[in-house]
C-alpha positions as CSV (number, residue, x, y, z in Angstrom):
1,M,-54.4,1.5,29.3
2,T,-50.7,2.5,29.5
3,S,-49.1,2.7,32.9
4,V,-46.6,5.4,32.0
5,I,-47.2,8.3,29.5
6,R,-44.5,10.8,28.4
7,I,-45.8,14.4,28.2
8,S,-43.5,17.3,27.4
9,G,-40.4,15.3,28.4
10,K,-41.8,14.1,31.7
11,D,-42.9,10.5,32.5
12,V,-46.4,10.6,34.1
13,N,-48.3,7.9,35.9
14,G,-51.0,6.6,33.6
15,S,-53.5,6.1,36.4
16,L,-53.7,9.9,37.0
17,S,-56.5,12.0,35.7
18,V,-55.6,14.2,32.7
19,E,-55.7,17.4,34.8
20,R,-53.4,15.9,37.5
21,A,-51.0,14.6,34.9
22,I,-50.7,18.0,33.2
23,D,-50.1,19.5,36.7
24,S,-47.0,17.3,37.2
25,V,-45.2,18.8,34.2
26,K,-42.6,21.4,35.3
27,G,-43.9,24.9,34.4
28,I,-47.6,24.1,34.7
29,G,-49.2,24.8,38.1
30,R,-52.6,24.0,39.4
31,D,-54.3,27.1,37.9
32,M,-52.8,26.5,34.5
33,A,-53.7,22.8,34.6
34,R,-57.3,23.8,35.5
35,A,-57.4,26.3,32.6
36,M,-55.9,23.7,30.2
37,S,-58.4,21.1,31.3
38,Y,-61.2,23.5,30.6
39,A,-59.8,24.1,27.1
40,L,-59.4,20.3,26.7
41,E,-63.1,19.8,27.5
42,N,-64.5,22.6,25.4
43,K,-62.2,22.9,22.5
44,L,-60.7,19.4,22.0
45,E,-63.6,17.4,23.6
46,I,-61.3,15.4,25.9
47,D,-62.7,14.7,29.4
48,P,-60.1,15.9,31.9
49,K,-61.3,13.5,34.5
50,D,-60.3,10.5,32.4
51,E,-57.2,8.6,33.2
52,I,-54.3,9.8,31.0
53,G,-53.3,6.2,30.3
54,S,-56.6,5.5,28.5
55,L,-56.1,8.4,26.0
56,S,-55.4,7.5,22.4
57,E,-52.1,8.6,20.7
58,E,-54.2,11.2,18.7
59,N,-55.5,12.7,21.9
60,I,-52.1,12.8,23.5
61,A,-50.8,14.6,20.4
62,K,-53.6,17.2,20.9
63,L,-52.6,17.5,24.6
64,E,-49.0,18.1,23.6
65,A,-50.1,20.8,21.1
66,L,-52.2,22.5,23.9
67,I,-49.2,22.5,26.2
68,K,-46.9,23.9,23.5
69,D,-49.2,26.8,22.5
70,P,-51.9,27.4,25.1
71,Q,-52.9,30.8,23.8
72,K,-54.1,29.2,20.6
73,Y,-56.7,27.3,22.6
74,G,-58.0,30.3,24.5
75,I,-55.8,30.4,27.6
76,P,-55.5,34.1,28.6
77,R,-52.2,35.9,28.1
78,F,-51.7,36.7,31.8
79,M,-51.5,32.9,32.7
80,L,-48.4,32.4,30.5
81,N,-45.1,32.2,32.3
82,R,-43.0,34.4,29.9
83,N,-44.8,37.5,28.9
84,K,-42.8,39.6,26.3
85,D,-40.0,37.2,26.1
86,F,-36.6,39.0,26.1
87,E,-35.4,37.5,22.8
88,T,-38.5,37.2,20.7
89,G,-40.8,39.8,22.3
90,K,-43.7,37.3,22.2
91,D,-45.9,35.9,25.0
92,V,-45.0,32.2,25.3
93,H,-45.5,29.4,27.9
94,V,-42.3,27.5,28.5
95,V,-42.3,24.0,30.2
96,G,-39.8,21.3,31.2
97,N,-36.1,21.7,30.3
98,D,-36.8,24.7,28.2
99,L,-38.0,26.5,31.3
100,I,-34.9,25.6,33.3
101,F,-32.7,26.8,30.4
102,A,-34.6,30.1,30.0
103,N,-34.4,30.8,33.7
104,R,-30.6,30.1,33.7
105,Q,-30.2,32.3,30.7
106,D,-32.1,35.2,32.4
107,V,-29.9,35.0,35.5
108,S,-26.6,34.7,33.5
109,R,-27.7,37.8,31.4
110,D,-28.2,39.8,34.6
111,V,-24.9,38.7,36.0
112,T,-23.1,39.6,32.7
113,L,-24.8,43.0,32.5
114,R,-23.8,43.7,36.2
115,T,-27.4,44.7,37.1
116,W,-28.3,44.9,40.8
117,R,-30.2,41.6,40.5
118,G,-27.2,40.0,38.8
119,A,-24.8,41.1,41.5
120,R,-27.1,39.7,44.2
121,H,-27.3,36.4,42.2
122,Q,-23.6,36.3,41.8
123,Y,-22.9,36.7,45.5
124,G,-25.7,34.3,46.5
125,Q,-27.7,36.9,48.4
126,K,-31.4,37.5,48.4
127,V,-32.6,39.2,45.2
128,R,-36.2,40.4,45.9
129,G,-35.6,42.8,48.8
130,Q,-35.8,40.5,51.7
131,H,-33.9,41.2,54.9
132,T,-30.7,39.2,55.4
133,R,-29.7,39.9,59.0
134,S,-31.1,36.7,60.4
135,T,-32.1,34.5,57.6
136,G,-30.4,33.3,54.4
137,R,-27.1,32.6,56.1
138,T,-24.8,30.1,54.6
139,G,-21.5,28.5,55.8
140,A,-20.6,26.8,59.0
141,T,-22.5,27.7,62.2
142,M,-20.5,29.3,65.0
143,G,-22.5,28.0,67.9
144,V,-22.7,29.4,71.4
145,T,-20.1,28.6,74.1
146,K,-21.0,29.1,77.8
147,K,-18.6,30.7,80.1
148,Q,-17.0,28.4,82.6
149,A,-18.8,28.4,85.9
150,V,-16.9,30.1,88.7
151,K,-15.5,27.4,91.0
152,P,-16.6,27.8,94.6
153,G,-13.7,28.9,96.7
154,A,-13.1,28.2,100.4
155,P,-16.2,28.9,102.6
156,A,-16.4,32.4,104.0
157,A,-14.8,32.9,107.4
158,K,-17.2,33.0,110.2
159,S,-17.4,36.2,112.0
160,D,-17.7,36.2,115.8
161,K,-20.2,39.1,116.1
162,K,-22.7,38.7,118.8
């Protein structure tokens, strides 16, 4: 039993189940972790409910291979996070620092090409068509100042009407 396991560049608590440990890797969400645990159970014969710290080095290597190429183990194409990658044209699933780098490259390419999305990214505005009138404001807040209350003057003169 190992207390900390390294999976795809991420240190994972060894007491977690295999499915929960896969979920903690950046680029793998709950649904993808569930699909991968199904593939682990059926194709690689690893129980996803076991603690990840109790797996052998051989099983951890199999798990790494599954994370690197999930399509090879029966994960459907629509679950991958980069369909028709811009550079290669292939369907790939990117995790960890590679995902951060790929997203940064996508944004910088849009900025360089001066696309509408790139311009919105460049100016720090909303990109996906949201309204910007009331939300998404940055910078110092103005605050609201109240007007000075009118000071009460001398009391009104009494009139002698009877």
